[in-house]
Biopython code that builds the backbone (N, CA, C, O; Angstrom):
import numpy as np
from Bio.PDB.StructureBuilder import StructureBuilder

atoms = [
    (1, "MET", "N", (-12.942, -10.246, 0.555)),
    (1, "MET", "CA", (-11.606, -9.803, 0.869)),
    (1, "MET", "C", (-10.936, -9.293, -0.403)),
    (1, "MET", "O", (-10.632, -10.090, -1.290)),
    (2, "PRO", "N", (-10.700, -7.996, -0.516)),
    (2, "PRO", "CA", (-9.995, -7.477, -1.684)),
    (2, "PRO", "C", (-8.535, -7.941, -1.696)),
    (2, "PRO", "O", (-7.845, -7.897, -0.678)),
    (3, "THR", "N", (-8.094, -8.377, -2.850)),
    (3, "THR", "CA", (-6.712, -8.798, -3.035)),
    (3, "THR", "C", (-6.110, -7.966, -4.155)),
    (3, "THR", "O", (-6.638, -7.926, -5.267)),
    (4, "ILE", "N", (-5.011, -7.309, -3.854)),
    (4, "ILE", "CA", (-4.339, -6.441, -4.813)),
    (4, "ILE", "C", (-3.026, -7.097, -5.204)),
    (4, "ILE", "O", (-2.256, -7.515, -4.339)),
    (5, "HIS", "N", (-2.765, -7.189, -6.502)),
    (5, "HIS", "CA", (-1.505, -7.729, -7.013)),
    (5, "HIS", "C", (-0.717, -6.573, -7.612)),
    (5, "HIS", "O", (-1.221, -5.842, -8.464)),
    (6, "VAL", "N", (0.520, -6.416, -7.162)),
    (6, "VAL", "CA", (1.390, -5.353, -7.662)),
    (6, "VAL", "C", (2.539, -6.013, -8.415)),
    (6, "VAL", "O", (3.366, -6.710, -7.826)),
    (7, "TYR", "N", (2.578, -5.784, -9.715)),
    (7, "TYR", "CA", (3.663, -6.276, -10.558)),
    (7, "TYR", "C", (4.543, -5.079, -10.880)),
    (7, "TYR", "O", (4.091, -4.124, -11.512)),
    (8, "ALA", "N", (5.792, -5.126, -10.450)),
    (8, "ALA", "CA", (6.678, -3.982, -10.664)),
    (8, "ALA", "C", (8.125, -4.435, -10.534)),
    (8, "ALA", "O", (8.416, -5.535, -10.064)),
    (9, "PHE", "N", (9.019, -3.557, -10.965)),
    (9, "PHE", "CA", (10.429, -3.821, -10.749)),
    (9, "PHE", "C", (10.694, -3.757, -9.251)),
    (9, "PHE", "O", (10.042, -3.006, -8.525)),
    (10, "GLU", "N", (11.642, -4.541, -8.805)),
    (10, "GLU", "CA", (11.913, -4.637, -7.369)),
    (10, "GLU", "C", (12.216, -3.270, -6.766)),
    (10, "GLU", "O", (12.956, -2.468, -7.335)),
    (11, "ARG", "N", (11.629, -3.030, -5.609)),
    (11, "ARG", "CA", (11.833, -1.794, -4.858)),
    (11, "ARG", "C", (12.286, -2.156, -3.444)),
    (11, "ARG", "O", (12.211, -3.312, -3.027)),
    (12, "SER", "N", (12.748, -1.159, -2.732)),
    (12, "SER", "CA", (13.224, -1.391, -1.365)),
    (12, "SER", "C", (12.062, -1.810, -0.461)),
    (12, "SER", "O", (10.892, -1.600, -0.781)),
    (13, "LEU", "N", (12.415, -2.397, 0.650)),
    (13, "LEU", "CA", (11.421, -2.821, 1.628)),
    (13, "LEU", "C", (10.618, -1.626, 2.131)),
    (13, "LEU", "O", (9.405, -1.733, 2.316)),
    (14, "ASP", "N", (11.272, -0.495, 2.354)),
    (14, "ASP", "CA", (10.559, 0.709, 2.803)),
    (14, "ASP", "C", (9.537, 1.176, 1.776)),
    (14, "ASP", "O", (8.434, 1.581, 2.145)),
    (15, "LYS", "N", (9.884, 1.126, 0.501)),
    (15, "LYS", "CA", (8.936, 1.532, -0.539)),
    (15, "LYS", "C", (7.743, 0.585, -0.593)),
    (15, "LYS", "O", (6.608, 1.027, -0.772)),
    (16, "ARG", "N", (7.992, -0.722, -0.438)),
    (16, "ARG", "CA", (6.882, -1.681, -0.421)),
    (16, "ARG", "C", (6.001, -1.475, 0.808)),
    (16, "ARG", "O", (4.777, -1.575, 0.721)),
    (17, "ARG", "N", (6.617, -1.188, 1.942)),
    (17, "ARG", "CA", (5.828, -0.903, 3.153)),
    (17, "ARG", "C", (4.930, 0.314, 2.946)),
    (17, "ARG", "O", (3.741, 0.278, 3.264)),
    (18, "ASN", "N", (5.504, 1.388, 2.412)),
    (18, "ASN", "CA", (4.725, 2.614, 2.190)),
    (18, "ASN", "C", (3.590, 2.385, 1.202)),
    (18, "ASN", "O", (2.468, 2.839, 1.427)),
    (19, "LEU", "N", (3.877, 1.684, 0.109)),
    (19, "LEU", "CA", (2.840, 1.422, -0.884)),
    (19, "LEU", "C", (1.745, 0.537, -0.300)),
    (19, "LEU", "O", (0.561, 0.765, -0.549)),
    (20, "THR", "N", (2.135, -0.465, 0.470)),
    (20, "THR", "CA", (1.153, -1.338, 1.109)),
    (20, "THR", "C", (0.217, -0.541, 2.003)),
    (20, "THR", "O", (-0.998, -0.733, 1.965)),
    (21, "LYS", "N", (0.777, 0.347, 2.799)),
    (21, "LYS", "CA", (-0.034, 1.172, 3.700)),
    (21, "LYS", "C", (-1.013, 2.042, 2.913)),
    (21, "LYS", "O", (-2.194, 2.115, 3.252)),
    (22, "GLU", "N", (-0.518, 2.702, 1.859)),
    (22, "GLU", "CA", (-1.380, 3.592, 1.077)),
    (22, "GLU", "C", (-2.466, 2.831, 0.322)),
    (22, "GLU", "O", (-3.621, 3.257, 0.300)),
    (23, "ILE", "N", (-2.105, 1.712, -0.294)),
    (23, "ILE", "CA", (-3.102, 0.907, -1.005)),
    (23, "ILE", "C", (-4.187, 0.451, -0.037)),
    (23, "ILE", "O", (-5.378, 0.559, -0.328)),
    (24, "THR", "N", (-3.767, -0.057, 1.109)),
    (24, "THR", "CA", (-4.723, -0.553, 2.106)),
    (24, "THR", "C", (-5.657, 0.553, 2.573)),
    (24, "THR", "O", (-6.863, 0.335, 2.692)),
    (25, "GLU", "N", (-5.116, 1.733, 2.837)),
    (25, "GLU", "CA", (-5.946, 2.861, 3.281)),
    (25, "GLU", "C", (-6.987, 3.236, 2.230)),
    (25, "GLU", "O", (-8.157, 3.439, 2.554)),
    (26, "VAL", "N", (-6.564, 3.327, 0.983)),
    (26, "VAL", "CA", (-7.477, 3.728, -0.093)),
    (26, "VAL", "C", (-8.572, 2.686, -0.304)),
    (26, "VAL", "O", (-9.750, 3.032, -0.405)),
    (27, "VAL", "N", (-8.190, 1.422, -0.371)),
    (27, "VAL", "CA", (-9.177, 0.365, -0.605)),
    (27, "VAL", "C", (-10.158, 0.274, 0.559)),
    (27, "VAL", "O", (-11.367, 0.194, 0.343)),
    (28, "SER", "N", (-9.656, 0.287, 1.779)),
    (28, "SER", "CA", (-10.559, 0.158, 2.930)),
    (28, "SER", "C", (-11.486, 1.362, 3.048)),
    (28, "SER", "O", (-12.653, 1.206, 3.409)),
    (29, "ARG", "N", (-10.991, 2.550, 2.751)),
    (29, "ARG", "CA", (-11.836, 3.751, 2.806)),
    (29, "ARG", "C", (-12.903, 3.728, 1.706)),
    (29, "ARG", "O", (-14.074, 4.001, 1.971)),
    (30, "ASN", "N", (-12.505, 3.406, 0.491)),
    (30, "ASN", "CA", (-13.451, 3.421, -0.623)),
    (30, "ASN", "C", (-14.462, 2.287, -0.571)),
    (30, "ASN", "O", (-15.597, 2.449, -1.020)),
    (31, "TYR", "N", (-14.069, 1.152, -0.034)),
    (31, "TYR", "CA", (-14.980, 0.012, 0.084)),
    (31, "TYR", "C", (-15.681, -0.029, 1.432)),
    (31, "TYR", "O", (-16.554, -0.863, 1.673)),
    (32, "ASN", "N", (-15.278, 0.896, 2.313)),
    (32, "ASN", "CA", (-15.848, 0.964, 3.660)),
    (32, "ASN", "C", (-15.720, -0.385, 4.382)),
    (32, "ASN", "O", (-16.694, -0.939, 4.892)),
    (33, "ILE", "N", (-14.482, -0.890, 4.404)),
    (33, "ILE", "CA", (-14.206, -2.190, 5.019)),
    (33, "ILE", "C", (-13.044, -2.066, 6.002)),
    (33, "ILE", "O", (-12.313, -1.075, 6.004)),
    (34, "ASP", "N", (-12.895, -3.081, 6.826)),
    (34, "ASP", "CA", (-11.787, -3.158, 7.770)),
    (34, "ASP", "C", (-10.474, -3.324, 6.990)),
    (34, "ASP", "O", (-10.388, -4.199, 6.128)),
    (35, "PRO", "N", (-9.459, -2.511, 7.269)),
    (35, "PRO", "CA", (-8.181, -2.633, 6.560)),
    (35, "PRO", "C", (-7.530, -4.009, 6.711)),
    (35, "PRO", "O", (-6.737, -4.417, 5.863)),
    (36, "ASN", "N", (-7.858, -4.714, 7.776)),
    (36, "ASN", "CA", (-7.234, -6.024, 8.010)),
    (36, "ASN", "C", (-7.650, -7.092, 7.010)),
    (36, "ASN", "O", (-7.038, -8.159, 6.963)),
    (37, "ILE", "N", (-8.672, -6.830, 6.216)),
    (37, "ILE", "CA", (-9.066, -7.845, 5.230)),
    (37, "ILE", "C", (-8.539, -7.529, 3.829)),
    (37, "ILE", "O", (-8.820, -8.264, 2.883)),
    (38, "VAL", "N", (-7.780, -6.445, 3.693)),
    (38, "VAL", "CA", (-7.156, -6.102, 2.408)),
    (38, "VAL", "C", (-5.816, -6.834, 2.329)),
    (38, "VAL", "O", (-4.993, -6.740, 3.239)),
    (39, "THR", "N", (-5.609, -7.560, 1.238)),
    (39, "THR", "CA", (-4.364, -8.297, 1.034)),
    (39, "THR", "C", (-3.627, -7.715, -0.162)),
    (39, "THR", "O", (-4.223, -7.476, -1.212)),
    (40, "VAL", "N", (-2.323, -7.488, 0.003)),
    (40, "VAL", "CA", (-1.492, -6.963, -1.082)),
    (40, "VAL", "C", (-0.373, -7.970, -1.340)),
    (40, "VAL", "O", (0.352, -8.352, -0.421)),
    (41, "TYR", "N", (-0.239, -8.395, -2.596)),
    (41, "TYR", "CA", (0.836, -9.289, -3.015)),
    (41, "TYR", "C", (1.766, -8.523, -3.942)),
    (41, "TYR", "O", (1.313, -7.824, -4.849)),
    (42, "PHE", "N", (3.061, -8.657, -3.713)),
    (42, "PHE", "CA", (4.057, -8.041, -4.588)),
    (42, "PHE", "C", (4.715, -9.120, -5.436)),
    (42, "PHE", "O", (5.122, -10.167, -4.931)),
    (43, "PHE", "N", (4.811, -8.850, -6.717)),
    (43, "PHE", "CA", (5.483, -9.730, -7.659)),
    (43, "PHE", "C", (6.611, -8.914, -8.285)),
    (43, "PHE", "O", (6.391, -8.146, -9.221)),
    (44, "ASP", "N", (7.823, -9.093, -7.756)),
    (44, "ASP", "CA", (8.969, -8.344, -8.262)),
    (44, "ASP", "C", (9.412, -8.917, -9.600)),
    (44, "ASP", "O", (9.575, -10.127, -9.752)),
    (45, "THR", "N", (9.599, -8.038, -10.551)),
    (45, "THR", "CA", (9.991, -8.430, -11.892)),
    (45, "THR", "C", (11.406, -7.931, -12.167)),
    (45, "THR", "O", (11.640, -6.723, -12.124)),
    (46, "PRO", "N", (12.345, -8.813, -12.446)),
    (46, "PRO", "CA", (13.692, -8.368, -12.780)),
    (46, "PRO", "C", (13.696, -7.591, -14.104)),
    (46, "PRO", "O", (12.958, -7.920, -15.032)),
    (47, "LYS", "N", (14.527, -6.572, -14.172)),
    (47, "LYS", "CA", (14.578, -5.743, -15.377)),
    (47, "LYS", "C", (15.144, -6.498, -16.575)),
    (47, "LYS", "O", (14.935, -6.088, -17.717)),
    (48, "ASP", "N", (15.858, -7.592, -16.328)),
    (48, "ASP", "CA", (16.376, -8.374, -17.451)),
    (48, "ASP", "C", (15.379, -9.431, -17.924)),
    (48, "ASP", "O", (15.694, -10.242, -18.796)),
    (49, "LYS", "N", (14.184, -9.419, -17.351)),
    (49, "LYS", "CA", (13.129, -10.343, -17.774)),
    (49, "LYS", "C", (11.907, -9.601, -18.301)),
    (49, "LYS", "O", (10.832, -10.185, -18.443)),
    (50, "THR", "N", (12.075, -8.307, -18.593)),
    (50, "THR", "CA", (10.997, -7.480, -19.120)),
    (50, "THR", "C", (11.542, -6.667, -20.288)),
    (50, "THR", "O", (12.653, -6.141, -20.224)),
    (51, "ALA", "N", (10.752, -6.571, -21.355)),
    (51, "ALA", "CA", (11.193, -5.799, -22.520)),
    (51, "ALA", "C", (10.096, -4.844, -22.962)),
    (51, "ALA", "O", (8.906, -5.134, -22.831)),
    (52, "HIS", "N", (10.512, -3.716, -23.481)),
    (52, "HIS", "CA", (9.606, -2.739, -24.097)),
    (52, "HIS", "C", (10.137, -2.458, -25.497)),
    (52, "HIS", "O", (11.309, -2.123, -25.666)),
    (53, "GLY", "N", (9.291, -2.592, -26.480)),
    (53, "GLY", "CA", (9.702, -2.304, -27.853)),
    (53, "GLY", "C", (10.848, -3.172, -28.333)),
    (53, "GLY", "O", (11.671, -2.728, -29.133)),
    (54, "GLY", "N", (10.909, -4.405, -27.852)),
    (54, "GLY", "CA", (11.938, -5.328, -28.311)),
    (54, "GLY", "C", (13.290, -5.164, -27.637)),
    (54, "GLY", "O", (14.266, -5.787, -28.054)),
    (55, "VAL", "N", (13.362, -4.332, -26.595)),
    (55, "VAL", "CA", (14.621, -4.100, -25.886)),
    (55, "VAL", "C", (14.409, -4.398, -24.404)),
    (55, "VAL", "O", (13.450, -3.918, -23.799)),
    (56, "LEU", "N", (15.306, -5.191, -23.825)),
    (56, "LEU", "CA", (15.216, -5.460, -22.397)),
    (56, "LEU", "C", (15.334, -4.156, -21.614)),
    (56, "LEU", "O", (16.135, -3.286, -21.957)),
    (57, "VAL", "N", (14.546, -4.034, -20.583)),
    (57, "VAL", "CA", (14.582, -2.823, -19.756)),
    (57, "VAL", "C", (15.978, -2.633, -19.168)),
    (57, "VAL", "O", (16.448, -1.501, -19.055)),
    (58, "SER", "N", (16.640, -3.716, -18.794)),
    (58, "SER", "CA", (17.994, -3.610, -18.239)),
    (58, "SER", "C", (18.965, -3.003, -19.248)),
    (58, "SER", "O", (19.944, -2.369, -18.853)),
    (59, "ASP", "N", (18.710, -3.185, -20.545)),
    (59, "ASP", "CA", (19.570, -2.607, -21.578)),
    (59, "ASP", "C", (19.240, -1.144, -21.852)),
    (59, "ASP", "O", (20.074, -0.414, -22.389)),
    (60, "GLU", "N", (18.038, -0.710, -21.492)),
    (60, "GLU", "CA", (17.628, 0.680, -21.716)),
    (60, "GLU", "C", (18.182, 1.614, -20.653)),
    (60, "GLU", "O", (18.275, 2.821, -20.876)),
    (61, "GLU", "N", (18.544, 1.075, -19.514)),
    (61, "GLU", "CA", (18.902, 1.892, -18.365)),
    (61, "GLU", "C", (20.237, 2.604, -18.564)),
    (61, "GLU", "O", (21.186, 2.063, -19.131)),
    (62, "SER", "N", (20.266, 3.835, -18.073)),
    (62, "SER", "CA", (21.527, 4.566, -18.053)),
    (62, "SER", "C", (22.265, 4.195, -16.772)),
    (62, "SER", "O", (21.642, 3.674, -15.848)),
    (63, "PRO", "N", (23.558, 4.443, -16.686)),
    (63, "PRO", "CA", (24.318, 4.072, -15.485)),
    (63, "PRO", "C", (23.819, 4.736, -14.206)),
    (63, "PRO", "O", (24.098, 4.235, -13.116)),
    (64, "THR", "N", (23.093, 5.845, -14.301)),
    (64, "THR", "CA", (22.613, 6.548, -13.110)),
    (64, "THR", "C", (21.292, 6.003, -12.612)),
    (64, "THR", "O", (20.861, 6.384, -11.524)),
    (65, "ASN", "N", (20.617, 5.119, -13.362)),
    (65, "ASN", "CA", (19.316, 4.584, -12.924)),
    (65, "ASN", "C", (19.476, 3.444, -11.968)),
    (65, "ASN", "O", (18.484, 2.882, -11.505)),
]
sb = StructureBuilder()
sb.init_structure("model")
sb.init_model(0)
sb.init_chain("A")
sb.init_seg("    ")
for serial, (resi, resn, name, xyz) in enumerate(atoms, 1):
    if name == "N":
        sb.init_residue(resn, " ", resi, " ")
    sb.init_atom(name, np.array(xyz, "f"), 0.0, 1.0, " ", f" {name:<3s}", serial, name[0])
structure = sb.get_structure()
């Protein structure tokens, strides 16, 4: 059973649904397996708990992001 872990900043439910569908399709097609055995886990990461180059991502964001 393939298990996919997605670590990313939180996205809308619709975006997670779409990504889940696409990941499942690609994995099941490439592995030639039933899509029902592909598992996708989402791990939402808050932007104030992630840093790049010593700066929190939440501090890098412009007001329009």
